[in-house]
C-alpha positions, 0 to 999 in steps of 0.5 A: 370442842377438842376434836371434831369427827365428821362421817361423809358417805352417800347415806349418812352424814354424822358429827361427833364433839369430844372434849380434851378428856376424850368425852363424847359431848355432842352428836348429830346424824342426818341423810346427806342433802338431796342432789349434791354430790360433791364431797366438799358440800356434803362435808359443810352439811356435816359440820352444820349438824352441831352449833358448836364452833369446830377446832380440830376436824378429822374427816372419815368419808367413803370418798377416800379409796382404800384397798388392800395391796400385796407385795412380795416379802422384804420388796419394801424393806428399809424404805423411809415412811415417805418412800414407802407411801410413794411406792405403795401409791403406784402399787395401788394405782391399778386397784384404786384408780387414782394417779399416784403423782396427783394423790395422798397415800397412807399405809399400814402393814397387815398380818402377814400371810405365807408368801406375801406381804399385805398392806392396807392403803388408803388414797385420796385425790389431792384436788378433793383433799384441798377442797375439804380442807377449804371448808373446814378452814372457811368454818375457822377450824383445822383439818386434822386428817382423813381416812376411810370409815372402815376398819373399826367393826371389831371393837363394836362386837364380839361375833366371830364373823364381822362385816362392814358395808360402806357404799360399794366396798365390804370389809370382811373381818376374820377371827385371824385379825386379818381382813379383806376389802371387797367390791360390792353393789351399792344398790343391792339389798343387804341381804343379797350382798351377804348371800355371797358369804353363807352362815358358818353357824357362828355369830355374825354382825354387820356395820352399816350406814344404811337405815336398819334392817331385819335379817335373821342370821346376823346381828345388825348395827346401823350407824343411823342409831345412837346406840351404835353411832356413840360407840363407834365415834368413841372408837375412833377417837381412842384409835386417832389418839394413839401415838401411831394409829393402827389404821391408815391416816392421811395427814395433812401436808405442812402449811406455809404461814398464813397471811394474817401470820405474815402481816403480824410477823412484818409488823413486829419486825418493823417495831423491833427495827424502829427500837433498834435504830432509836437506840443505836446512836448512843449504843455504838460508841459504848459497844466500840469501846468495850469491843476494844477493851475485850480485844485487848483482854483476849489478846492477852488471854490468847498469848497465855493460852499459848504459852500454857498449851506449849508448856502443857506439851512439854510436860506431857512429852517428859512425862511420856519420856519418863515413863518409858525410861521406867519401863525400859530400866525395869524390863533391863533389870528383869531381863538381866536377871533372867540372863545370869539365872539362865547362864548359871543354870544351863552351863554344861560340864566342860564349858567355863564362862569367863566374862558377861559383859556389854559388847565393845561395839555398842554406842554409848550414850545413845538413847536406851532401845534394849540391852546387849550382852556378850557371854564369853568363855572356853570349852573343851568341845566345840559342840559345847558352845553350840549346845550351850547357845541353843540352850540359852535361846530356848530359855531366853527367847520366850523371854525377849531375847535374841540369842545367836549362834556361838562363835568359836576360835581353837587354840592349845592350852598346852597340849590340850586343845581348847575353844574360845567362844562368844555368844552375842545376846540382845534383849529388844527394848519394845519386848515384854519381859515378864516379871517371872523371868528370873525363874530357871 
C-alpha cells in the first residue's frame, strides 16, 4: 500500500490503507487492547488490524497534545520554521505540560482575531515518538509523521456548529473557520459535555470516537461506524497529500544511515578500491605521459592567452582614447561655432573685435582637455568691454564656456581716448555642449 493511516485513541484504534492513486483499499477498527496503556503497544495493535504489510505509516494519536497558543501581533514575525517551532514550544509548555527541550513541536497559524495572533500547536515527547517509530520500523515500515486526529470535522458535515470529542479535548468549530480547543471530562456522557454549549437553533454535529449514542438536538458521527470512518480517513489522506498541510504535522527528524546501508556502502567501496588497485599499475605511466603533454600544451596556450589579453587591453585603451578624442573634437567644433555666433551677435555699438585667437600661454602639443580663446579689440568706452564680457558669459556659460571679466588698457587714438580689451574664454573638455549651441 502507498500510505497507511493509523488512529490510536483510548476508545478506538483504526487503520486505513490507501493505494498510490489515493483510493482507500482496506480498513479495520476495534477497541484498544485491555490493560494496555502505552502508545507503542496500542500502535502495534492498530497495525495488526489489516494483514497487508504497511510501507509508509502516518499516526493520528490523542497522545500528541494539542492546544491553541495566543501571542501578541508581530512577535514571531520573521522567524524561520525551526525558530518558530522552538518559540511556540516554550509558549505552549504551560498549556501542554511538555518540556520544550524534550519534545517535538509543529504549529500552524490560525485565523487572526483582534489584538492577538493564534497558533494551533501540536507536541509529542521525544521518547514517545521514538517508541512509536520503533514499533513501525519493526514491522518493516517507515514513519511518515504524527499528528493529533482533531481538526477535520468541517469536512464531515455542513452544520454551522460542529464539535469533535477526542478523549479529554473538545474541538469547537465556528462558521468563521476559527475554532477552540477546550479540556473536558473524558468520563462524562456526551450529553453532559455538550450541555455547556446550549443549542442556538442551528444544526449541530459532533464527531466522536465513542460508540454511537442518540442525542435529540444534534447529529452524532461515530468513528466506530464504517460510514463515518471511511470519509474521515479519506479527508485525512487528502490533507496529508497537500504540499503544505493545513494542520500541524510532526514530521520525523532526519535519520542517519541504517546499518544495512552502511554495510552495503562499505562493500561497494572495497570493491571499487580493489578494481582501482588492479588497474593502477598500467594506468600510471600512461597518465603521466598524457599529463606531461597536457602541461606543455597548457603552457603554450597560457602564453598565447596572456599575449592576447595584453593586445586586447591595448586595443581597448586605444579605442577608448579614440572615442574620447572624437567626442572632444566634436565638442570643440560646436563650442567654437557657438563662440563665433555669440561674438557676432552680441557685440555692442562702439566696440570693435580685432582678433579671436588662442592665448599665447597655451601648452602646444599637450593632450587636449579643452579649448581656450582670447577675444581682443578696442572700444570707445570702458564699460562696453565689461558689458560685452557679461553678455558673452550669459550666452556661453550654459554651453560649457567660462568667460572671465574683460581686461582693459586705456590709450589715445589721436585726441580720442580708447580702450584696448581682452576677454579670456575657456571651453572645458568635460562639459557637455549641446548640438544646438550655435543657435543665437
